[in-house]
C-alpha positions in Angstrom: 0.1 -0.1 0.0 1.4 3.5 -0.4 2.3 5.7 2.3 -0.6 8.6 2.6 2.8 11.3 3.2 6.1 10.3 2.8 9.3 12.9 3.8 12.3 12.8 2.1 15.8 14.2 3.2 13.5 17.3 4.7 14.7 20.3 6.5 14.2 23.4 8.1 17.2 26.0 8.6 16.4 29.0 10.7 18.9 32.3 10.3 20.2 33.5 13.7 20.8 37.1 13.9 23.1 39.1 15.5 21.6 42.1 17.6 22.8 45.8 16.7 21.8 48.2 14.6 23.3 46.2 11.4 21.5 43.4 11.8 23.8 40.0 10.4 23.3 36.2 9.9 25.2 35.1 12.8 24.3 31.6 12.5 21.9 28.7 11.1 19.6 26.7 13.3 19.3 23.1 12.0 16.0 22.4 13.5 14.9 19.8 11.6 17.9 18.8 9.7 17.7 15.5 6.9 14.6 13.4 7.8 13.0 10.4 5.8 9.6 9.4 7.2 6.9 7.9 5.9 3.0 7.8 7.4 0.5 4.6 5.7 -2.9 5.1 5.4 -5.2 4.3 8.5 -2.1 4.6 11.0 -0.9 6.6 13.9 2.5 7.4 14.0 4.3 8.6 17.5 6.7 11.0 17.1 8.8 11.2 20.3 12.0 13.2 22.2 12.7 16.0 24.2 12.2 19.2 24.2 14.2 21.3 21.3 14.8 18.2 19.2 12.6 19.8 16.4 8.8 17.5 16.4 6.6 20.4 16.3 8.6 22.3 14.0 8.7 18.8 11.8 4.9 18.2 12.0 4.7 21.7 10.2 6.8 21.0 7.5 4.9 17.8 6.4 1.8 20.0 6.4 3.1 23.2 4.9 2.8 25.6 7.5 6.0 26.6 7.2 8.1 25.6 3.8 10.9 23.5 4.0 14.5 24.5 3.8 15.3 21.3 1.2 13.6 18.2 0.5 10.4 17.0 -0.3 6.8 16.1 1.2 4.6 13.9 -0.9 1.2 14.0 0.2 -1.0 11.0 -1.3 0.6 11.0 -4.2 1.5 14.6 -4.9 4.4 16.4 -4.1 3.6 19.5 -2.4 6.5 21.5 -0.8 6.4 24.0 -4.1 3.3 23.8 -4.8 1.6 27.7 -4.9 -1.0 29.5 -2.5 -4.1 28.3 -4.5 -3.1 24.4 -5.0 -2.1 24.3 -2.1 -5.6 25.7 -0.6 -6.8 22.4 -1.9 -4.5 20.2 -0.8 -4.5 21.2 2.8 -8.4 20.3 3.4 -6.8 17.0 3.7 -4.7 18.2 6.3 -5.0 19.4 9.2 -3.5 19.9 12.7 -4.6 20.0 16.5 -2.4 22.1 18.6 -0.9 21.7 22.1 -2.5 25.1 23.8 -6.2 24.4 23.6 -6.7 28.4 24.3 -4.4 30.0 22.2 -5.6 28.0 18.9 -9.1 29.8 19.4 -10.0 33.0 18.6 -11.3 34.7 22.3 -13.6 36.4 20.4 -15.7 34.1 17.9 -18.3 31.8 18.9 -17.9 28.1 18.4 -19.8 28.0 15.6 -18.1 30.4 13.7 -14.5 28.7 15.2 -15.9 25.5 13.6 -17.7 26.9 10.9 -14.8 28.9 9.4 -12.6 25.8 7.7 -15.7 25.5 5.7 -16.2 29.2 4.6 -12.7 28.9 3.4 -12.8 26.1 1.6 -16.0 27.3 -0.4 -19.5 26.5 2.0 -21.9 28.8 2.6 -23.2 29.7 5.7 -26.6 28.0 5.8 -28.3 24.8 7.1 -26.7 23.0 5.8 -22.9 23.7 6.9 -24.7 24.5 10.8 -25.6 21.0 10.8 -22.1 19.7 10.0 -20.8 21.9 13.2 -23.7 20.4 15.0 -23.3 16.9 14.3 -19.3 17.5 14.5 -19.9 18.8 18.3 -22.0 15.9 19.3 -19.1 13.7 17.7 -16.4 15.4 20.0 -19.0 15.2 23.1 -20.2 18.7 23.4 -23.8 19.5 23.7 -25.3 21.9 20.7 -25.5 24.9 23.5 -22.2 25.1 23.0 -22.4 27.1 19.8 -23.0 30.1 20.9 -20.5 30.7 24.0 -17.2 31.6 23.5 -13.4 30.1 24.2 -13.1 31.6 27.7 -16.8 29.7 28.8 -14.6 26.0 28.6 -12.6 24.0 30.4 -9.1 23.3 28.8 -10.7 19.4 27.9 -13.7 21.2 26.1 -11.7 23.5 24.2 -9.3 21.1 22.9 -12.6 18.9 21.9 -13.5 22.4 20.0 -10.0 22.1 18.3 -10.5 18.8 17.2 -14.1 19.7 16.0 -12.6 22.4 14.2 -9.8 20.3 12.2 -11.9 17.3 11.4 -14.8 19.4 9.7 -13.2 19.3 6.5 -12.7 15.3 7.3 -9.3 15.3 6.1 -7.1 12.4 5.7 -4.2 13.4 8.0 -4.4 15.1 11.3 -1.1 16.2 13.3 -1.8 16.4 16.9 0.9 18.3 18.1 1.0 17.3 22.0 -2.7 17.6 22.3 -2.5 16.7 25.4 0.6 18.1 27.5 -1.3 21.2 28.4 -4.7 19.5 30.0 -5.1 17.7 33.2 -3.6 14.0 33.8 -7.5 13.2 34.4 -9.0 14.9 31.3 -5.8 13.5 29.3 -7.2 9.8 28.6 -10.5 11.4 27.7 -8.9 13.4 24.9 -6.9 10.3 23.8 -9.8 7.5 23.4 -11.7 10.4 21.5 -9.1 10.9 19.2 -9.4 7.0 19.0 -12.6 6.6 18.9 -12.6 9.2 15.9 -10.2 7.8 14.2 -12.0 4.3 13.8 -15.3 6.0 13.0 -13.6 8.6 10.1 -10.8 6.7 8.8 -8.1 9.0 9.9 -4.6 8.9 9.7 -2.5 10.4 12.4 1.0 11.8 13.5 0.9 11.9 17.0 3.6 14.4 18.4 4.2 13.5 22.4 6.7 14.0 25.0 4.6 11.3 27.3 6.2 7.9 26.4 2.9 6.1 28.1 0.3 8.3 26.1 2.6 7.4 22.9 2.9 3.9 23.8 -1.3 3.9 23.9 -2.4 5.6 20.8 0.4 4.7 18.1 0.8 1.6 15.6 4.3 2.9 15.2 6.8 5.4 16.8 9.8 7.7 15.1 12.6 8.3 18.0 13.4 12.4 16.9 16.8 13.7 18.4 18.7 16.8 17.3 16.8 17.6 14.5 17.1 13.3 13.0 14.9 10.6 13.2 17.1 7.9 14.7 14.9 5.1 15.5 11.8 4.1 14.0 9.6 0.6 14.3 6.3 -0.3 15.3 5.2 0.3 18.9 5.5 -3.2 20.1 9.0 -4.0 19.0 10.2 -0.5 20.1 9.3 -0.7 23.7 10.5 -4.2 24.3 13.4 -4.4 21.9 14.5 -0.3 21.8 17.9 -0.4 19.2 19.4 3.0 19.4 20.8 4.1 22.9 18.8 7.3 23.0 15.3 5.3 22.4 16.7 2.9 25.3 17.2 6.0 27.5 14.2 8.0 26.9 12.2 4.7 28.5 14.6 4.3 31.3 13.3 7.7 32.3 9.9 6.8 32.6 9.0 6.7 36.0 7.8 3.2 37.2 6.3 2.6 41.1 8.9 0.0 41.9 12.8 -0.5 41.3 11.7 -4.3 40.4 9.6 -3.4 37.2 12.6 -1.4 35.8 13.2 -4.5 32.8 17.0 -5.8 33.2 19.1 -4.7 30.4 17.5 -0.9 30.1 19.6 2.4 29.7 20.5 4.7 32.3 18.5 7.7 32.2 20.0 10.4 30.0 22.6 12.8 31.4 23.5 16.4 30.7 21.9 18.7 28.2 21.2 18.0 24.4 23.3 20.1 22.5 22.6 23.4 20.5 21.1 23.1 17.0 23.0 26.1 16.4 26.2 23.6 16.3 25.3 19.8 16.3 27.9 17.4 17.2 30.2 15.9 14.3 29.4 12.3 13.4 26.4 10.9 15.7 24.3 13.9 17.3 24.1 11.6 20.4 28.0 10.5 20.9 28.5 13.3 23.6 25.8 11.6 25.7 26.2 7.9 24.8 27.3 5.8 26.9 28.5 3.9 24.2 30.4 5.9 21.9 33.0 4.6 20.1 35.6 6.5 18.0 33.5 6.1 14.6 30.5 7.9 16.4 32.5 11.2 16.4 33.4 11.7 13.0 30.9 9.4 11.1 27.3 10.0 10.7 25.4 6.8 10.8 23.0 5.4 8.4 19.6 3.9 9.3 20.1 0.3 9.5 17.8 -2.5 9.7 17.2 -3.8 13.4 14.6 -5.9 13.1 12.0 -6.4 10.3 10.0 -3.3 9.8 12.8 -1.9 13.4 15.1 0.5 11.8 18.0 2.5 13.7 20.7 4.7 12.8 23.4 3.4 15.4 27.3 2.0 14.5 26.5 -0.5 17.0 23.9 -2.2 14.8 25.6 -4.9 12.7 25.5 -3.6 8.7 24.0 -6.7 7.7 21.2 -7.1 10.0 20.9 -11.0 9.9 24.1 -10.9 11.7 
């Protein structure tokens, strides 16, 4: 089955300027620096990594909210990185985003009905009984009463606001939804409700998700496959069972080791030690393997040669010199 979305050598670099009257480019921040990634129809690809690794930037690149510095994005068989505004608008109907901050993502001056109706109007629908009925149906699907139509965002709780954001994202019936840490700003008691809602809607509407998060427990619950990102690069991709049971990259093992457990006996034997030190700056990423400055298994080759993605098992790849070149070894 062909991928719904494919990223090929995708990069996003930001110029960082020095202060002063005569501003000049001081350096380049390599937020996303050569990512190859595929998302299959109907799956949920979890994207995890520490804060600052480029997860959210990658999510925005994939749906063209920001332009790429280099590389390609192919969505539903069409290369979209160089599309003009008019052609891109038609494509965007099939890809939407749910933001992290449910309050900041909503216009405080617009009632809920106008907020959810806006995407339909942008894409050519009229403000009529049919479009209002679509809004009412979407409110019901996300678990909000029809009376919510006339209320404003400040009148709702955080979880309810995120339901409004989900309704707005799904009103166009997209194929792909980027969920950019959609539960990290919510109370723990509400997070499970939103995650379960997203799962239910995926089954009902046939959605495909890119689920960006730093909570490995949430990612394990909702994802089909998981991609691990470090300092602008994807370092491991696998189905969730394989990745959580047999992580191949030292960074992935360290992330899993950092997950709290209720008793030390629950810690898996052979699990990696929690990470020490800070993630290096994307303004000057280390040469070779970008994780070598924090890796407990660093070898001389790690400092000079960037590892390529290698097959650790069927459907399981990692970029690490520790893996044999021949996966049968």
